[in-house]
N, C-alpha and C positions, 0 to 999 in steps of 0.2 A: 504494500500500500504506500509506504513512504517513497519507495523507488518510483512508483507511478506518479506521485505528486511532484517529485523532483523533475522527472522528464517533462511533465506538463508545465512546470515553472520555467524550465529551459526553453521550451518551444514558445511559450508566451513571451518570454524575454526577447527571443529572436524576432518575433513578429513585431513587438513594440519597437525594437531597435531599428528594424527595416523601415517601419512607418515614420519614425522620427528622422531617419536619414533622408527620406523623401521630402519631408517638410523643410529640413535645412537646405536641401538641394534647391527647392523652389525659391526659398528666400535668397540664396546665393545668386541664382539666375536673375531674379528681379533686381537685386542690388547692383549687379553688373550692368544690366541694361539701363537702370536709372543713372548710373555713373556715365554711361555713354551719352545718354540724352542730356544730362547736365553739362557735359563737355560741349555738346552741340550748342546748347543755349549760351554758354560762355563765349564760344566762337562767334555766335551771332551778335552778342553784345559788344564784343571787341571790334567786329566789323562796323557796327553802327558808330562807335566812337571814332574809329579810324576814318570813316567816311567824312565825319564832321571836321576832322583835322587834315584831311586829304593825305593820309598816310597810306599810300598805295602798297608799300611793302607789307604792312600788317594786314591789309585787306587780302592781298594775294596769299599770304601765309595762312591766315585763318580760313579762307575759302578752300585751300588745299586740305586743311584739317577736316573741314566738313565733307570734302570729297572722300577722304579716307574713312571717316566714321560712317558715312552713308552706306559704304560697302559692308558694314558690320551690322546694320539694323536688322535685317531679316533673321540672321543667325541669333540675334539677341532675344528673339521671341520664339523659342522652340514650342512646338505643339504641346498643349497641356500646361504651360507655365502661366496659369491664371489664378493660382491660389496665393494669397498674400496681399500686401499693400501695393496695389498697382492700378493704373488708370487704363491699362490695355483693355480694349473691348474684344468681344468674340469675333468681330468683323475681321480681325487680323488673321484668324485661323479659318474663318468661313470664306474669305476672299483672298487667299494667299497670293494670287497673281496680281491683284490690285494693290496689295500691300507692297509686294516686291517692286512693282512699277512706280509706286510713290517714292520708295527709297531711291530708285534709279533716277527719278525726276529731280530729286534733291541733289544727287551726285552730278547730274548734267548741269543744273543751274549753278552749282558751286564751281564747276569747271569753267563755265562761261564767265563767271564773276572773276575767277583767278586770272583768266586771259585778259579781261578788260582792265583789271588792276595792273597787270604786268605792262600793258601798253599805256598806262596812266591816262586812260580816256575817261574823264570825269563823268561825262554824260552817259556813257555805256555802263560805267560802274553803278550809277544811280538806277538805271533800268535793271541791271542784273541783281542788285541787292533786293529790289522788289520781287524779282523772280524767285530768289532764294527764300525770301520771307513767304511768298505765296506757296512754294513747295512745302515748306514746314507747316503752314496753316492748313493746307488741303489735307495733308496726312493726319494732322491732329483732329481735324473736323470729322474725318472718316473713321479713324481708328483709335481715338483717345477719348475717354470719358472725362467729364468735368471734375468728378470727385473720385477719390480712392475707393476701391472695392470693399475695404474693411469698414 
């Protein structure tokens, strides 16, 4: 009888341990993608400040940062990573092609902004900054909730 209880306790312990590891894995995924998105926000703010001061080198560098981070967006939202403090909506996983295209649109807009900044074309930079902002906003409108899920 004691041996049976011991085996049951071990099995239950393993099950609880596996469940806990899944919860921690979800939290880690969400934390990493929030860090990615906060980095994008910081780059956007830096671009805005650099536009005001006509700092084309910073605009180009931060646009390139956005290009690189935009390539990581889709991978930052693996299927099923919906549990925890997140603003991600089910549309990300229900419409994966649309989500991937939104990430690509940001990358393209950021690339065009980097090119405009490199050429120091103030008018083109203004247009391309709006395109980057529009790409971010369109993705947030389609795939991001206003409030956290918890």
